[in-house]
N, C-alpha and C positions, 0 to 999 in steps of 0.2 A: 815431228811425232812419228814414231815408228808404227808400222802397221802390225796388226795381230797376225797377219798371214806371213810376215817375215820372221816370226819367232818360232822357236821349237815347240813341238806339241805340249810339253810340260810347262814351258813358260807361257804359252798361249792360255792354258787353263788357269794358271795363277793370276795372270793379268785380267782375265774375264771375271774371276771371282772378286777381285778388288774393285772392278767397275760396278759389279752388282751391289757390293756393300755400300759404295758411295751413292748409288742410285736410291737405295732404301733409306738412308739416313735422313735426307731432307723431308721425306713424307712422314716420318715418325715424329719429328719435332712439332709440327703444327697440331697433331692430335694431343700431345702432352700439354701444349699451351692451351688448347680449347678446354681440356678437362679442368685445369687450374682456374681458368676464367669462369667456368660454370660454378665452381665452388665459391669463388669470391662473390659472384652475383647473387647466389642463393643466400650467402651469409648477410648480404646487405638488404635483400628483399624480405627474407623470412620474418625478422622481427616486426616489420611494418605490417605484413600480412596477418601475423598472429595478434598484433595489437588491434587491428581492425576487427578480426574475428571475435576475440574475447570482449572487445569493447561493445559490440552489438549484443552479445549474450548478457554482459554485465548490466548495461543500461536498460535492457529489456526487463530483467529481473527487478531492477530498482523501480522502473516505471510501474510494473505490475504490483509491487509492494505498496507504493504510494497510492495507487488507485484503490487497492483493497482497504487500506487503513482509512482513507478519506471517506469511502462509502460506509465503513463501520461507524466512524464518528458521526456522519450525517444521520444514519439510522438511529443511533443512540440518542442524539439530540432531539430528533423528531419524536421518539417514543417518550422521552422525559418531558417534552413540551406538552404532549397530549395528556399524559397522566397528571401532570401538575402536582398537586398536593396528595394525590391518591396513593394507593398501594398496588403492588404487583397483583396479577390475576391469580386465582386459585390454581394450585395449592400452595402458592408462595406468598400469601397475604402477609405473613409475619416477617418476611425478609425485607430488609431495608431496600428502598427503591433503587438507590445508586448501586448497591451491591448486585441487585437483580439485573440491572442494565448491563453491567460489565460482564457478569458471568453468563448471561443468557442471550445477550444481543451482540456485544462486541467480540468476546472471546470466540464463539463459534464461527464468526465471519472471517476472522484472521487466522484461524487454526491451520489452514492449508498453506500459509506462507512460511516455508521452512527456512528461508534465508533471512527472515526478519522476526524479531521477538519483541513482544510488547513488554515494556518495563514499568509504566505508570500511567494512570488515568486520572484526570482532573475534571470534576464536574463543578462548575463555578457560576456565580452570578456575573453575567457578562454585559458589556455595553453593546450598543448597536453595531459598533465597528469591530467587535470581537475581542476587545481587551478586557482587563479587569475593571470592575465598577469603581474601585477605589484608586485606580491607576497603578503604576508600577509594572514590573516584569513578572513573568510566570516563574513559579506558581504564585497565584494571587495571595496577598497577605491576609485577606478576610473573605468570608463568604465563599468558601471552597471546600469540596470534599475530595481528598486525595486517597486513591485506592492503589494498593500494591498487592502482588501475589504472595500468598503465604500458604505453603503446602501445595495443594492441588486446586485452590480456589482463590478468588480475589476478595480482599477485605478492606474496609475503610480504616486508614491509619490516622487521619486527621480530618474531622468533620466540623467545620465552622459555618456550614450552610445546610442545616437539616431540612427535610422535606416540608415540615410544618411552617417554616419561615419564608417559603417561596410565595411570591405574590402572583396570584392568578386572577386579579381583578381586570375587568374589561378595559378600564381607562388607562391603567398604568402597570400592566403585567410585566414581570421580570423577563429578562432574556437568559435562557439556559445555555451555557456553553459546555462543550465536551472537547477536551484536549487529550489526545493519545500520544504518549512518547514511546518510541520503539527504536530498536537498534538493528541496523542492517549489516550483515556480515558479508564481505566481498567473497564471491565464489572463486575468483582468480587472484593472483598476486600482482597482476599488472598495475592495478590501481590502488593497491594497499601500500602506498609509499610511506606515509607517516603512521597509519593505524590500520589494522585489519577490519575495522568497523566504522560505521558512520551513524550518527544520531539524527533521527528525523522525528517530525511531529505531524499530527493530523488534527485539524481544528474545524469545528462546526458550531454555529450559534443559531438558535431558533427561539422565537418568542413563545412563552408559555401560553397555551390556549386557555382562554377564560372559561371557568366552570359555572359561574353564576351570571344570569342575565336580567336581574331585577324582577319586576312584577309583570313583565310583558306577557301577553297571551301566547299560548303555544300555537304552533302551526296546526291547521286543521288536519293535515295528513302527516304521518310520521316520516322523519327524514330517512331512516333506515327501514325500507319496506320489506326487504328480504335479503338473506345472506346466502350467497352461492359458494360452495366449498372450493370451486376451481377459479374463482375470480373475485372482482370487487363487488360490493353491494350496490344495488340501485338506490339512488337518493331522490326523494320527492321533497323539494324545498318550497315552502309556502311563499308566494310573491308578496303577501301582505306584510309580513314581518321579516322574513329571511333569517330568523334566529334559530339556533339549536336549542332544543329543550333538554332538560336534565336526563330524561330516560334515553333519549337518542345519544347523548354524550356518553352515558354509561355503556350503551350497546356498542358504540364505536370503540371505546376504550377496551372493553372485554374482547371484542373481535380482534383488535390489533394485538392484544396480549396473547391471545391464543395462537397467532401467526408468528410471534417473535421468536 
């Protein structure tokens, strides 16, 4: 190999430039390869990262919707069990009890859930296990009040279990069930593979509270001694009988109706 010093000045410059170009070429190739490798790795990792991110968001919203509708069904069943054969509190005495329950108890509690919409409410005579008394699948074939939205309010479309037919006797009171059907709409498209929505239900069953207690004597002290606007009322229960008297039952019902 000839030395650079044995060449003429012009040839020496040309040879030196060729050597510089050769020296630069190997260092440029790894940079190009590393950039391409980063793009491939990002393309592989990004879908998994986005799936986890949107999965956390989606399932958090589903869980919040389920919890909200479950609480609404429980509150509605509890209110219907306490009222029994009675009527809603003033000024809604003339409103059907089931219609009042859906419009004033269930609907306000689920109004803040924007990703889920209530489609139907069933108030039915339930078994202790939560099914229909006559057996079969939902909606029950008999003893059920089906309510759907019409315009801006909820109305009864099929009522085969009117309030007057509900048994509130102490020995064999009916079980009142509330079943809410609602549709959840996926916020993202990651999980909307076959359908953009999913149909869910919330169910709660409670025994209708007895309204009559025979001819037993009333407790010496009233059960509902005082009503505090900011909290629960204090109860004085007689140890001799332990029964609710009618006036205390009405006081409890009116108080719950005012807070519903």
